Structures are given as structure tokens and as C-alpha cells.
SEFIZA-3560 file (N, C-alpha, C; in Angstrom, 3 decimals):
REM SEFIZA-3560
<numar><xx>-24.713</xx><yy>35.972</yy><zz>-32.072</zz><atom>N</atom></numar>
<numar><xx>-24.509</xx><yy>37.157</yy><zz>-32.445</zz><atom>CA</atom></numar>
<numar><xx>-23.310</xx><yy>37.751</yy><zz>-31.574</zz><atom>C</atom></numar>
<numar><xx>-22.342</xx><yy>38.826</yy><zz>-32.457</zz><atom>N</atom></numar>
<numar><xx>-21.268</xx><yy>39.480</yy><zz>-31.625</zz><atom>CA</atom></numar>
<numar><xx>-21.584</xx><yy>40.734</yy><zz>-31.392</zz><atom>C</atom></numar>
<numar><xx>-21.679</xx><yy>41.111</yy><zz>-30.088</zz><atom>N</atom></numar>
<numar><xx>-21.822</xx><yy>42.526</yy><zz>-29.833</zz><atom>CA</atom></numar>
<numar><xx>-21.000</xx><yy>43.564</yy><zz>-29.955</zz><atom>C</atom></numar>
<numar><xx>-21.134</xx><yy>44.450</yy><zz>-30.898</zz><atom>N</atom></numar>
<numar><xx>-20.372</xx><yy>45.699</yy><zz>-31.243</zz><atom>CA</atom></numar>
<numar><xx>-20.737</xx><yy>46.759</yy><zz>-30.898</zz><atom>C</atom></numar>
<numar><xx>-20.012</xx><yy>47.946</yy><zz>-30.824</zz><atom>N</atom></numar>
<numar><xx>-20.191</xx><yy>49.215</yy><zz>-30.512</zz><atom>CA</atom></numar>
<numar><xx>-21.530</xx><yy>49.679</yy><zz>-31.073</zz><atom>C</atom></numar>
<numar><xx>-21.947</xx><yy>49.272</yy><zz>-32.311</zz><atom>N</atom></numar>
<numar><xx>-23.182</xx><yy>49.829</yy><zz>-32.886</zz><atom>CA</atom></numar>
<numar><xx>-24.285</xx><yy>48.894</yy><zz>-32.697</zz><atom>C</atom></numar>
<numar><xx>-24.090</xx><yy>47.821</yy><zz>-31.866</zz><atom>N</atom></numar>
<numar><xx>-25.329</xx><yy>47.085</yy><zz>-31.393</zz><atom>CA</atom></numar>
<numar><xx>-26.407</xx><yy>48.038</yy><zz>-30.695</zz><atom>C</atom></numar>
<numar><xx>-27.668</xx><yy>47.696</yy><zz>-30.903</zz><atom>N</atom></numar>
<numar><xx>-28.660</xx><yy>48.321</yy><zz>-30.227</zz><atom>CA</atom></numar>
<numar><xx>-29.159</xx><yy>47.641</yy><zz>-28.864</zz><atom>C</atom></numar>
<numar><xx>-29.267</xx><yy>48.577</yy><zz>-27.830</zz><atom>N</atom></numar>
<numar><xx>-29.788</xx><yy>47.863</yy><zz>-26.685</zz><atom>CA</atom></numar>
<numar><xx>-30.998</xx><yy>46.945</yy><zz>-26.923</zz><atom>C</atom></numar>
<numar><xx>-31.739</xx><yy>47.059</yy><zz>-27.699</zz><atom>N</atom></numar>
<numar><xx>-32.985</xx><yy>46.245</yy><zz>-27.613</zz><atom>CA</atom></numar>
<numar><xx>-32.465</xx><yy>44.744</yy><zz>-28.177</zz><atom>C</atom></numar>
<numar><xx>-31.380</xx><yy>44.845</yy><zz>-29.105</zz><atom>N</atom></numar>
<numar><xx>-30.852</xx><yy>43.539</yy><zz>-29.634</zz><atom>CA</atom></numar>
<numar><xx>-30.085</xx><yy>42.968</yy><zz>-28.491</zz><atom>C</atom></numar>
<numar><xx>-29.355</xx><yy>43.569</yy><zz>-27.653</zz><atom>N</atom></numar>
<numar><xx>-28.660</xx><yy>42.929</yy><zz>-26.532</zz><atom>CA</atom></numar>
<numar><xx>-29.731</xx><yy>42.358</yy><zz>-25.631</zz><atom>C</atom></numar>
<numar><xx>-30.847</xx><yy>43.109</yy><zz>-25.413</zz><atom>N</atom></numar>
<numar><xx>-31.874</xx><yy>42.704</yy><zz>-24.270</zz><atom>CA</atom></numar>
<numar><xx>-32.448</xx><yy>41.294</yy><zz>-24.918</zz><atom>C</atom></numar>
<numar><xx>-32.526</xx><yy>41.224</yy><zz>-26.113</zz><atom>N</atom></numar>
<numar><xx>-33.126</xx><yy>40.071</yy><zz>-26.720</zz><atom>CA</atom></numar>
<numar><xx>-32.468</xx><yy>38.829</yy><zz>-26.932</zz><atom>C</atom></numar>
<numar><xx>-31.087</xx><yy>39.169</yy><zz>-26.341</zz><atom>N</atom></numar>
<numar><xx>-30.211</xx><yy>38.219</yy><zz>-26.262</zz><atom>CA</atom></numar>
<numar><xx>-30.406</xx><yy>36.981</yy><zz>-25.169</zz><atom>C</atom></numar>
<numar><xx>-31.154</xx><yy>37.711</yy><zz>-24.134</zz><atom>N</atom></numar>
<numar><xx>-31.812</xx><yy>36.818</yy><zz>-22.821</zz><atom>CA</atom></numar>
<numar><xx>-31.381</xx><yy>37.547</yy><zz>-21.686</zz><atom>C</atom></numar>
<numar><xx>-31.555</xx><yy>36.918</yy><zz>-20.546</zz><atom>N</atom></numar>
<numar><xx>-31.520</xx><yy>37.233</yy><zz>-19.313</zz><atom>CA</atom></numar>
<numar><xx>-30.254</xx><yy>37.589</yy><zz>-18.780</zz><atom>C</atom></numar>
<numar><xx>-29.275</xx><yy>36.584</yy><zz>-19.397</zz><atom>N</atom></numar>
<numar><xx>-27.672</xx><yy>36.914</yy><zz>-18.831</zz><atom>CA</atom></numar>
<numar><xx>-27.418</xx><yy>38.126</yy><zz>-19.637</zz><atom>C</atom></numar>
<numar><xx>-27.719</xx><yy>38.529</yy><zz>-20.796</zz><atom>N</atom></numar>
<numar><xx>-27.522</xx><yy>39.796</yy><zz>-21.234</zz><atom>CA</atom></numar>
<numar><xx>-27.826</xx><yy>40.897</yy><zz>-20.659</zz><atom>C</atom></numar>
<numar><xx>-29.348</xx><yy>40.901</yy><zz>-20.009</zz><atom>N</atom></numar>
<numar><xx>-29.800</xx><yy>41.809</yy><zz>-19.373</zz><atom>CA</atom></numar>
<numar><xx>-29.074</xx><yy>42.081</yy><zz>-17.918</zz><atom>C</atom></numar>
<numar><xx>-28.901</xx><yy>41.002</yy><zz>-17.451</zz><atom>N</atom></numar>
<numar><xx>-28.026</xx><yy>41.086</yy><zz>-16.062</zz><atom>CA</atom></numar>
<numar><xx>-26.651</xx><yy>41.811</yy><zz>-16.329</zz><atom>C</atom></numar>
<numar><xx>-26.171</xx><yy>41.410</yy><zz>-17.337</zz><atom>N</atom></numar>
<numar><xx>-24.530</xx><yy>42.016</yy><zz>-17.458</zz><atom>CA</atom></numar>
<numar><xx>-24.875</xx><yy>43.408</yy><zz>-17.595</zz><atom>C</atom></numar>
<numar><xx>-25.984</xx><yy>43.962</yy><zz>-18.576</zz><atom>N</atom></numar>
<numar><xx>-26.239</xx><yy>45.341</yy><zz>-18.446</zz><atom>CA</atom></numar>
<numar><xx>-26.461</xx><yy>46.107</yy><zz>-17.048</zz><atom>C</atom></numar>
<numar><xx>-27.180</xx><yy>45.382</yy><zz>-16.445</zz><atom>N</atom></numar>
<numar><xx>-27.643</xx><yy>45.970</yy><zz>-15.050</zz><atom>CA</atom></numar>
<numar><xx>-26.639</xx><yy>45.886</yy><zz>-14.209</zz><atom>C</atom></numar>
<numar><xx>-25.620</xx><yy>44.910</yy><zz>-14.284</zz><atom>N</atom></numar>
<numar><xx>-24.442</xx><yy>45.002</yy><zz>-13.382</zz><atom>CA</atom></numar>
<numar><xx>-23.552</xx><yy>46.263</yy><zz>-13.636</zz><atom>C</atom></numar>
<numar><xx>-23.677</xx><yy>46.685</yy><zz>-14.831</zz><atom>N</atom></numar>
<numar><xx>-22.877</xx><yy>48.168</yy><zz>-15.052</zz><atom>CA</atom></numar>
<numar><xx>-23.817</xx><yy>49.139</yy><zz>-14.869</zz><atom>C</atom></numar>
<numar><xx>-24.781</xx><yy>49.037</yy><zz>-14.354</zz><atom>N</atom></numar>
<numar><xx>-25.506</xx><yy>50.272</yy><zz>-13.896</zz><atom>CA</atom></numar>
<numar><xx>-26.573</xx><yy>50.719</yy><zz>-14.953</zz><atom>C</atom></numar>
<numar><xx>-26.976</xx><yy>49.773</yy><zz>-15.902</zz><atom>N</atom></numar>
<numar><xx>-27.779</xx><yy>50.108</yy><zz>-17.182</zz><atom>CA</atom></numar>
<numar><xx>-29.155</xx><yy>49.715</yy><zz>-16.627</zz><atom>C</atom></numar>
<numar><xx>-29.754</xx><yy>50.612</yy><zz>-15.562</zz><atom>N</atom></numar>
<numar><xx>-31.087</xx><yy>50.025</yy><zz>-15.202</zz><atom>CA</atom></numar>
<numar><xx>-32.134</xx><yy>50.681</yy><zz>-15.909</zz><atom>C</atom></numar>
<numar><xx>-31.852</xx><yy>51.314</yy><zz>-16.947</zz><atom>N</atom></numar>
<numar><xx>-33.083</xx><yy>52.021</yy><zz>-17.818</zz><atom>CA</atom></numar>
<numar><xx>-33.420</xx><yy>51.330</yy><zz>-19.034</zz><atom>C</atom></numar>
<numar><xx>-32.832</xx><yy>50.017</yy><zz>-19.215</zz><atom>N</atom></numar>
<numar><xx>-32.929</xx><yy>49.348</yy><zz>-20.538</zz><atom>CA</atom></numar>
<numar><xx>-34.148</xx><yy>48.876</yy><zz>-20.690</zz><atom>C</atom></numar>
<numar><xx>-35.190</xx><yy>49.117</yy><zz>-19.869</zz><atom>N</atom></numar>
<numar><xx>-36.630</xx><yy>48.864</yy><zz>-20.306</zz><atom>CA</atom></numar>
<numar><xx>-37.121</xx><yy>50.278</yy><zz>-20.911</zz><atom>C</atom></numar>
<numar><xx>-36.571</xx><yy>51.334</yy><zz>-20.663</zz><atom>N</atom></numar>
<numar><xx>-37.059</xx><yy>52.538</yy><zz>-21.220</zz><atom>CA</atom></numar>
<numar><xx>-37.087</xx><yy>52.530</yy><zz>-22.596</zz><atom>C</atom></numar>
<numar><xx>-38.377</xx><yy>52.788</yy><zz>-23.361</zz><atom>N</atom></numar>
<numar><xx>-38.576</xx><yy>52.769</yy><zz>-24.694</zz><atom>CA</atom></numar>
<numar><xx>-37.416</xx><yy>53.440</yy><zz>-25.441</zz><atom>C</atom></numar>
<numar><xx>-36.883</xx><yy>54.827</yy><zz>-24.945</zz><atom>N</atom></numar>
<numar><xx>-35.901</xx><yy>55.577</yy><zz>-25.442</zz><atom>CA</atom></numar>
<numar><xx>-34.470</xx><yy>54.906</yy><zz>-25.411</zz><atom>C</atom></numar>
<numar><xx>-34.327</xx><yy>54.123</yy><zz>-24.596</zz><atom>N</atom></numar>
<numar><xx>-32.796</xx><yy>53.423</yy><zz>-24.507</zz><atom>CA</atom></numar>
<numar><xx>-33.025</xx><yy>52.200</yy><zz>-25.540</zz><atom>C</atom></numar>
<numar><xx>-33.986</xx><yy>51.636</yy><zz>-25.894</zz><atom>N</atom></numar>
<numar><xx>-34.075</xx><yy>50.502</yy><zz>-26.970</zz><atom>CA</atom></numar>
<numar><xx>-33.205</xx><yy>50.850</yy><zz>-28.360</zz><atom>C</atom></numar>
<numar><xx>-33.589</xx><yy>52.293</yy><zz>-28.637</zz><atom>N</atom></numar>
<numar><xx>-32.957</xx><yy>52.421</yy><zz>-29.954</zz><atom>CA</atom></numar>
<numar><xx>-31.511</xx><yy>53.017</yy><zz>-29.906</zz><atom>C</atom></numar>
<numar><xx>-31.054</xx><yy>52.987</yy><zz>-28.650</zz><atom>N</atom></numar>
<numar><xx>-29.590</xx><yy>53.489</yy><zz>-28.627</zz><atom>CA</atom></numar>
<numar><xx>-28.521</xx><yy>52.434</yy><zz>-28.881</zz><atom>C</atom></numar>
<numar><xx>-27.292</xx><yy>53.014</yy><zz>-29.137</zz><atom>N</atom></numar>
<numar><xx>-26.554</xx><yy>51.690</yy><zz>-29.361</zz><atom>CA</atom></numar>
<numar><xx>-25.663</xx><yy>51.476</yy><zz>-28.132</zz><atom>C</atom></numar>
<numar><xx>-24.891</xx><yy>50.428</yy><zz>-27.961</zz><atom>N</atom></numar>
<numar><xx>-24.576</xx><yy>50.135</yy><zz>-26.543</zz><atom>CA</atom></numar>
<numar><xx>-23.375</xx><yy>51.074</yy><zz>-26.308</zz><atom>C</atom></numar>
<numar><xx>-22.715</xx><yy>51.694</yy><zz>-27.468</zz><atom>N</atom></numar>
<numar><xx>-21.652</xx><yy>52.496</yy><zz>-26.964</zz><atom>CA</atom></numar>
<numar><xx>-22.304</xx><yy>53.957</yy><zz>-26.714</zz><atom>C</atom></numar>
<numar><xx>-23.354</xx><yy>54.579</yy><zz>-27.222</zz><atom>N</atom></numar>
<numar><xx>-24.126</xx><yy>55.636</yy><zz>-26.625</zz><atom>CA</atom></numar>
<numar><xx>-24.454</xx><yy>55.405</yy><zz>-25.272</zz><atom>C</atom></numar>
<numar><xx>-25.204</xx><yy>54.351</yy><zz>-24.898</zz><atom>N</atom></numar>
<numar><xx>-25.507</xx><yy>54.085</yy><zz>-23.589</zz><atom>CA</atom></numar>
<numar><xx>-24.449</xx><yy>53.964</yy><zz>-22.558</zz><atom>C</atom></numar>
<numar><xx>-23.304</xx><yy>53.654</yy><zz>-23.261</zz><atom>N</atom></numar>
<numar><xx>-21.986</xx><yy>53.479</yy><zz>-22.265</zz><atom>CA</atom></numar>
<numar><xx>-21.443</xx><yy>54.868</yy><zz>-21.827</zz><atom>C</atom></numar>
<numar><xx>-21.537</xx><yy>55.610</yy><zz>-23.062</zz><atom>N</atom></numar>
<numar><xx>-21.190</xx><yy>57.088</yy><zz>-22.910</zz><atom>CA</atom></numar>
<numar><xx>-22.123</xx><yy>57.632</yy><zz>-21.787</zz><atom>C</atom></numar>
<numar><xx>-23.319</xx><yy>57.907</yy><zz>-21.895</zz><atom>N</atom></numar>
<numar><xx>-24.183</xx><yy>58.415</yy><zz>-20.928</zz><atom>CA</atom></numar>
<numar><xx>-23.910</xx><yy>57.991</yy><zz>-19.757</zz><atom>C</atom></numar>
<numar><xx>-23.691</xx><yy>56.759</yy><zz>-19.582</zz><atom>N</atom></numar>
<numar><xx>-23.367</xx><yy>56.202</yy><zz>-18.178</zz><atom>CA</atom></numar>
<numar><xx>-22.050</xx><yy>56.227</yy><zz>-17.516</zz><atom>C</atom></numar>
<numar><xx>-21.039</xx><yy>56.634</yy><zz>-18.485</zz><atom>N</atom></numar>
<numar><xx>-19.912</xx><yy>56.696</yy><zz>-18.150</zz><atom>CA</atom></numar>
<numar><xx>-19.088</xx><yy>55.377</yy><zz>-17.763</zz><atom>C</atom></numar>
<numar><xx>-19.460</xx><yy>54.417</yy><zz>-18.582</zz><atom>N</atom></numar>
<numar><xx>-18.917</xx><yy>53.041</yy><zz>-18.677</zz><atom>CA</atom></numar>
<numar><xx>-17.961</xx><yy>52.895</yy><zz>-19.909</zz><atom>C</atom></numar>
<numar><xx>-16.955</xx><yy>52.059</yy><zz>-19.794</zz><atom>N</atom></numar>
<numar><xx>-15.908</xx><yy>51.747</yy><zz>-20.584</zz><atom>CA</atom></numar>
<numar><xx>-16.605</xx><yy>50.903</yy><zz>-21.670</zz><atom>C</atom></numar>
<numar><xx>-16.779</xx><yy>51.099</yy><zz>-22.810</zz><atom>N</atom></numar>
<numar><xx>-17.558</xx><yy>50.450</yy><zz>-23.591</zz><atom>CA</atom></numar>
<numar><xx>-16.886</xx><yy>49.071</yy><zz>-23.785</zz><atom>C</atom></numar>
<numar><xx>-15.536</xx><yy>49.163</yy><zz>-24.023</zz><atom>N</atom></numar>
<numar><xx>-14.747</xx><yy>47.793</yy><zz>-24.210</zz><atom>CA</atom></numar>
<numar><xx>-14.992</xx><yy>46.915</yy><zz>-23.266</zz><atom>C</atom></numar>
<numar><xx>-15.095</xx><yy>47.387</yy><zz>-21.952</zz><atom>N</atom></numar>
<numar><xx>-15.288</xx><yy>46.496</yy><zz>-20.953</zz><atom>CA</atom></numar>
<numar><xx>-16.492</xx><yy>45.717</yy><zz>-20.843</zz><atom>C</atom></numar>
<numar><xx>-17.772</xx><yy>46.638</yy><zz>-21.389</zz><atom>N</atom></numar>
<numar><xx>-18.957</xx><yy>45.964</yy><zz>-21.323</zz><atom>CA</atom></numar>
<numar><xx>-19.107</xx><yy>45.048</yy><zz>-22.608</zz><atom>C</atom></numar>
<numar><xx>-18.338</xx><yy>45.536</yy><zz>-23.577</zz><atom>N</atom></numar>
<numar><xx>-18.425</xx><yy>44.517</yy><zz>-24.727</zz><atom>CA</atom></numar>
<numar><xx>-17.954</xx><yy>43.119</yy><zz>-24.667</zz><atom>C</atom></numar>
<numar><xx>-16.909</xx><yy>43.227</yy><zz>-23.715</zz><atom>N</atom></numar>
<numar><xx>-15.975</xx><yy>42.160</yy><zz>-23.416</zz><atom>CA</atom></numar>
<numar><xx>-16.605</xx><yy>41.229</yy><zz>-22.593</zz><atom>C</atom></numar>
<numar><xx>-17.420</xx><yy>41.554</yy><zz>-21.812</zz><atom>N</atom></numar>
<numar><xx>-18.576</xx><yy>40.940</yy><zz>-20.748</zz><atom>CA</atom></numar>
<numar><xx>-19.370</xx><yy>40.387</yy><zz>-21.616</zz><atom>C</atom></numar>
<numar><xx>-20.311</xx><yy>41.460</yy><zz>-22.353</zz><atom>N</atom></numar>
<numar><xx>-21.626</xx><yy>40.763</yy><zz>-23.245</zz><atom>CA</atom></numar>
<numar><xx>-20.878</xx><yy>39.461</yy><zz>-24.024</zz><atom>C</atom></numar>
<numar><xx>-19.792</xx><yy>39.766</yy><zz>-24.592</zz><atom>N</atom></numar>
<numar><xx>-19.237</xx><yy>38.970</yy><zz>-25.798</zz><atom>CA</atom></numar>
<numar><xx>-18.829</xx><yy>37.524</yy><zz>-24.994</zz><atom>C</atom></numar>
<numar><xx>-18.653</xx><yy>37.363</yy><zz>-23.917</zz><atom>N</atom></numar>
<numar><xx>-18.250</xx><yy>36.255</yy><zz>-23.197</zz><atom>CA</atom></numar>
<numar><xx>-19.268</xx><yy>35.216</yy><zz>-22.721</zz><atom>C</atom></numar>
<numar><xx>-20.448</xx><yy>35.985</yy><zz>-22.555</zz><atom>N</atom></numar>
<numar><xx>-21.643</xx><yy>35.088</yy><zz>-22.297</zz><atom>CA</atom></numar>
<numar><xx>-22.202</xx><yy>34.345</yy><zz>-23.309</zz><atom>C</atom></numar>
<numar><xx>-21.868</xx><yy>34.619</yy><zz>-24.508</zz><atom>N</atom></numar>
<numar><xx>-22.616</xx><yy>34.216</yy><zz>-25.776</zz><atom>CA</atom></numar>
<numar><xx>-21.875</xx><yy>32.884</yy><zz>-26.016</zz><atom>C</atom></numar>
//
């Protein structure tokens, strides 16, 4: 699955431990929060002040 800006956090978490670790490496430690599960990666990146293009690149490189 290619991760795009609209991909939900829950779908990224379901990709497995490497994807979870990538999110955590970017400071997204709230990925277990029920509210975050329905956010897109773009929304989460904005909240955390993260460059969405950089996290997309890293997430798509682990697949």
C-alpha cells in the first residue's frame, strides 16, 4: 500500500511495527490514542509540525 497524505493513521499502524516505529521516530507518540486513529497522516503531521513529504518518503521506503 502506498501511503499518501490522506492515509489514516490507523491504516499506517496496521502496516506493522516498522511503520509504527517510523511514526514514533518523527515524534508521533500519540498513535495509540483513539482520536488519532481517524486522522490522516497530513493532519497528524501538521499538528506535530512535521514535514508531511518527509514522513511520506520514509513510510513508503519501508514497504
